[in-house]
C-alpha positions as CSV (number, residue, x, y, z in Angstrom):
1,X,-26.8,6.2,-38.6
2,X,-23.7,6.5,-36.1
3,X,-22.1,3.7,-34.6
4,X,-22.4,3.2,-30.9
5,X,-19.7,5.1,-28.5
6,X,-19.1,5.8,-25.1
7,X,-17.8,8.8,-23.1
8,X,-15.1,7.2,-21.3
9,X,-14.3,10.8,-19.5
10,X,-16.9,13.5,-18.6
11,X,-18.1,16.2,-15.7
12,X,-21.8,16.0,-16.5
13,X,-22.5,17.8,-13.1
14,X,-20.4,20.5,-14.6
15,X,-22.5,21.5,-17.4
16,X,-25.2,24.3,-17.1
17,X,-29.1,22.5,-16.6
18,X,-29.8,23.7,-20.2
19,X,-26.7,22.3,-21.7
20,X,-26.9,19.3,-19.6
21,X,-30.6,18.8,-21.4
22,X,-29.7,19.2,-25.0
23,X,-26.7,16.6,-24.5
24,X,-28.9,13.8,-22.8
25,X,-32.0,14.9,-25.4
26,X,-29.4,14.1,-28.3
27,X,-27.7,11.2,-26.7
28,X,-29.5,8.8,-29.1
29,X,-29.2,11.1,-32.2
30,X,-25.4,10.5,-32.0
31,X,-25.2,6.9,-31.1
32,X,-23.8,7.6,-27.6
33,X,-24.6,4.9,-25.3
34,X,-23.5,6.0,-21.8
35,X,-21.4,8.5,-20.2
36,X,-18.8,8.0,-17.6
37,X,-19.4,10.9,-15.4
38,X,-16.5,11.4,-13.1
39,X,-16.7,13.5,-10.2
40,X,-14.6,16.3,-8.8
41,X,-15.5,16.6,-4.9
42,X,-18.3,15.3,-2.3
43,X,-21.0,17.8,-3.8
44,X,-19.8,16.8,-7.4
45,X,-20.2,13.5,-6.2
46,X,-23.5,13.4,-5.1
47,X,-24.8,15.4,-8.4
48,X,-23.6,12.7,-10.3
49,X,-25.1,10.1,-8.5
50,X,-28.5,12.0,-8.5
51,X,-27.8,12.5,-12.1
52,X,-27.2,8.9,-12.7
53,X,-30.7,7.7,-10.6
54,X,-32.7,9.8,-13.2
55,X,-30.8,8.8,-16.4
56,X,-29.4,5.3,-16.5
57,X,-26.8,6.1,-19.2
58,X,-25.0,8.2,-16.6
59,X,-22.2,6.2,-14.9
60,X,-21.1,7.6,-11.9
61,X,-17.4,7.4,-10.9
62,X,-16.7,9.4,-7.3
63,X,-13.7,10.9,-6.5
64,X,-11.5,13.9,-5.7
65,X,-10.2,15.8,-8.6
66,X,-6.3,16.7,-7.7
67,X,-6.1,19.8,-9.5
68,X,-7.6,22.1,-6.4
69,X,-6.4,22.8,-2.9
70,X,-6.3,20.5,-0.5
71,X,-9.1,19.4,1.3
72,X,-10.3,20.5,4.8
73,X,-12.6,18.4,7.4
74,X,-13.4,15.1,6.7
75,X,-14.1,15.5,2.9
76,X,-11.9,12.4,1.7
77,X,-13.3,10.5,4.4
78,X,-16.7,11.4,3.3
79,X,-15.9,10.5,-0.5
80,X,-14.9,6.9,0.4
81,X,-17.9,6.6,2.7
82,X,-20.0,7.0,-0.3
83,X,-18.0,4.8,-2.6
84,X,-18.2,2.0,-0.1
85,X,-22.1,3.0,0.4
86,X,-22.9,3.3,-3.3
87,X,-20.9,1.1,-4.8
88,X,-23.1,-0.7,-6.2
89,X,-24.8,2.0,-8.5
90,X,-20.6,3.6,-9.4
91,X,-18.5,2.1,-11.9
92,X,-15.2,3.5,-10.8
93,X,-13.5,5.5,-8.5
94,X,-12.3,9.1,-10.0
95,X,-11.2,10.9,-11.0
96,X,-8.5,11.1,-8.4
97,X,-4.8,11.8,-9.1
98,X,-1.6,14.6,-9.0
99,X,-1.8,18.3,-9.1
100,X,0.4,18.9,-12.4
101,X,-1.3,22.0,-13.3
102,X,-1.6,23.6,-10.1
103,X,2.2,23.0,-9.0
104,X,2.9,24.5,-12.6
105,X,1.3,27.7,-11.2
106,X,2.0,27.6,-7.8
107,X,5.5,25.5,-7.2
108,X,5.3,25.9,-3.7
109,X,3.0,23.7,-3.3
110,X,3.9,20.1,-1.5
111,X,3.1,17.2,-3.4
112,X,3.3,14.7,-0.5
113,X,-0.3,15.1,0.5
114,X,-1.6,14.4,-2.5
115,X,0.0,11.6,-2.9
116,X,-1.1,10.2,0.2
117,X,-4.6,11.1,-0.6
118,X,-4.1,9.1,-4.3
119,X,-3.1,6.2,-2.3
120,X,-6.2,5.9,0.0
121,X,-8.4,6.1,-3.1
122,X,-5.9,3.1,-4.9
123,X,-6.1,1.0,-2.1
124,X,-10.3,1.7,-2.1
125,X,-10.5,0.9,-5.5
126,X,-8.3,-2.3,-5.2
127,X,-10.3,-3.6,-2.0
128,X,-14.0,-3.0,-3.3
129,X,-12.0,-4.5,-7.4
130,X,-13.5,-1.4,-9.0
131,X,-11.3,0.9,-12.0
132,X,-9.5,3.7,-11.2
133,X,-10.0,7.0,-13.3
134,X,-6.4,8.9,-13.4
135,X,-5.4,12.5,-13.8
136,X,-2.0,11.8,-13.9
137,X,0.4,13.7,-17.0
138,X,3.9,14.3,-17.7
139,X,6.5,13.6,-14.5
140,X,3.7,12.9,-12.3
141,X,2.8,9.9,-14.2
142,X,5.8,7.5,-12.9
143,X,4.8,8.2,-9.1
144,X,1.2,7.2,-10.0
145,X,2.6,4.1,-11.4
146,X,4.6,3.4,-8.8
147,X,1.5,3.6,-6.3
148,X,-0.4,1.2,-8.9
149,X,2.3,-1.4,-8.7
150,X,2.6,-1.2,-5.1
151,X,-0.9,-2.3,-4.5
152,X,-0.8,-4.4,-7.7
153,X,-3.9,-2.2,-9.4
154,X,-4.0,-3.2,-13.4
155,X,-7.6,-1.6,-13.9
156,X,-6.3,1.8,-14.2
157,X,-7.5,4.2,-16.8
158,X,-5.6,7.5,-17.1
159,X,-7.5,10.0,-18.8
160,X,-6.0,12.5,-21.4
161,X,-2.8,11.1,-21.2
162,X,0.6,13.0,-22.0
163,X,4.2,11.5,-20.9
164,X,7.2,10.6,-21.7
165,X,8.0,7.4,-24.0
166,X,9.5,5.6,-21.1
167,X,5.9,6.1,-19.1
168,X,3.8,5.4,-21.9
169,X,5.8,1.7,-22.2
170,X,5.4,1.1,-18.6
171,X,1.8,2.0,-18.7
172,X,1.4,0.1,-21.7
173,X,3.1,-3.4,-20.5
174,X,1.2,-3.0,-17.2
175,X,-2.1,-3.1,-18.8
176,X,-3.2,0.0,-17.9
177,X,-6.1,2.3,-20.5
178,X,-5.8,5.6,-22.0
179,X,-8.4,7.5,-23.7
180,X,-8.1,10.0,-26.5
181,X,-9.6,13.5,-26.6
182,X,-10.9,16.0,-29.2
183,X,-7.8,17.2,-29.3
184,X,-6.1,14.5,-31.5
185,X,-7.4,16.3,-34.5
186,X,-5.1,19.2,-34.0
187,X,-2.5,18.0,-31.3
188,X,1.1,16.3,-32.7
189,X,1.5,15.2,-28.8
190,X,-1.6,13.5,-29.0
191,X,-1.5,12.0,-32.5
192,X,1.5,10.0,-31.8
193,X,0.4,8.8,-28.9
194,X,-2.4,7.1,-30.9
195,X,0.0,5.8,-32.9
196,X,1.9,4.3,-30.2
197,X,-0.3,2.9,-27.7
198,X,-2.5,-0.2,-28.6
199,X,-6.1,0.2,-29.7
200,X,-6.8,-2.8,-27.2
201,X,-5.9,-0.6,-24.2
202,X,-7.9,3.0,-25.8
203,X,-10.7,4.5,-25.2
204,X,-12.4,8.1,-26.3
205,X,-13.3,10.7,-24.3
206,X,-14.6,14.4,-24.3
207,X,-13.5,15.6,-21.0
208,X,-16.5,17.9,-21.2
209,X,-17.4,20.9,-20.7
210,X,-13.5,21.5,-21.1
211,X,-13.6,23.1,-24.4
212,X,-11.3,22.5,-27.6
213,X,-10.0,24.4,-30.3
214,X,-9.0,23.6,-33.7
215,X,-12.8,22.9,-35.5
216,X,-14.5,22.7,-31.9
217,X,-13.4,26.4,-31.4
218,X,-16.6,28.3,-29.5
219,X,-18.8,25.0,-29.5
220,X,-20.4,23.6,-26.3
221,X,-18.4,20.2,-26.1
222,X,-20.6,17.5,-27.1
223,X,-20.0,13.6,-26.5
224,X,-20.7,13.9,-30.5
225,X,-17.2,15.0,-30.8
226,X,-16.1,11.6,-30.2
227,X,-16.6,10.3,-33.9
228,X,-14.6,12.9,-35.2
229,X,-11.5,11.7,-32.8
230,X,-12.7,7.9,-34.0
231,X,-12.1,8.8,-37.6
232,X,-9.0,10.2,-36.6
233,X,-7.4,7.5,-34.8
234,X,-8.7,5.1,-37.6
235,X,-6.8,7.6,-39.9
236,X,-3.4,7.4,-37.8
237,X,-3.7,3.8,-37.1
238,X,-4.6,3.4,-40.8
239,X,-7.3,0.8,-39.5
240,X,-10.8,0.0,-41.1
241,X,-13.2,2.5,-39.3
242,X,-15.6,0.1,-38.3
243,X,-13.4,-2.0,-36.6
244,X,-11.7,0.5,-34.7
245,X,-15.4,1.8,-33.3
246,X,-16.0,-1.7,-32.4
247,X,-12.8,-2.0,-30.1
248,X,-13.0,1.3,-28.7
249,X,-16.7,0.3,-27.4
250,X,-16.1,-3.0,-26.7
251,X,-12.8,-1.8,-24.2
252,X,-14.9,0.6,-22.4
253,X,-18.1,-1.4,-21.7
254,X,-15.8,-4.3,-20.7
255,X,-13.0,-1.4,-18.8
256,X,-16.6,-0.2,-16.5
257,X,-18.4,-3.0,-16.9
258,X,-21.2,-1.2,-18.2
């Protein structure tokens, strides 16, 4: 019997249909209460909305993933319209942020248009009183913190966060949440983050279908992996595992109001 967990960040729409079917059929088996299904673009948002309407355990978030070329036409405006029209069915604005990995490959890409897009979503999330799901790592994170502070936005979730100690401390003091991925099993950087960050501001995620190494090599990224993640968090924190389960679960339910 598994204790209940919530996947705080997963791209449900990016799985093949047969993989979606397997995961959804096994939610009860592995104690998965909900999936926070983030979106990458307008098409992704529409797919996640449709999936959520078929299965109430899928909790959609609508946004525009920054690790891609700038959109053409009215895509950002259309996503924002969709957010307004479906604000009662969505749990958050996301995934949004800044293109750290894209700019590592293409340093010539200007950051300013991405900052402008992110600011639109942060402002909208604040206006609608919705949480925001952020892709912001390393040197991009302080810029994102600046924008969040500008709009007095405190309900922010930095998924799969990686960054310097100063930014980590700033996020902690501002009350921002982070979520831990299965690579905590084998990544010292993530293990250190778990040690440094308070459990009361932590969730767990898979970021599926993104694949992992170590004991997860060549395996479908499945929400059941969070149980191994939680065991590792308990080990690092030197806490009772039931207490860790309960706090992570309640953190996520409260943050996303699910």
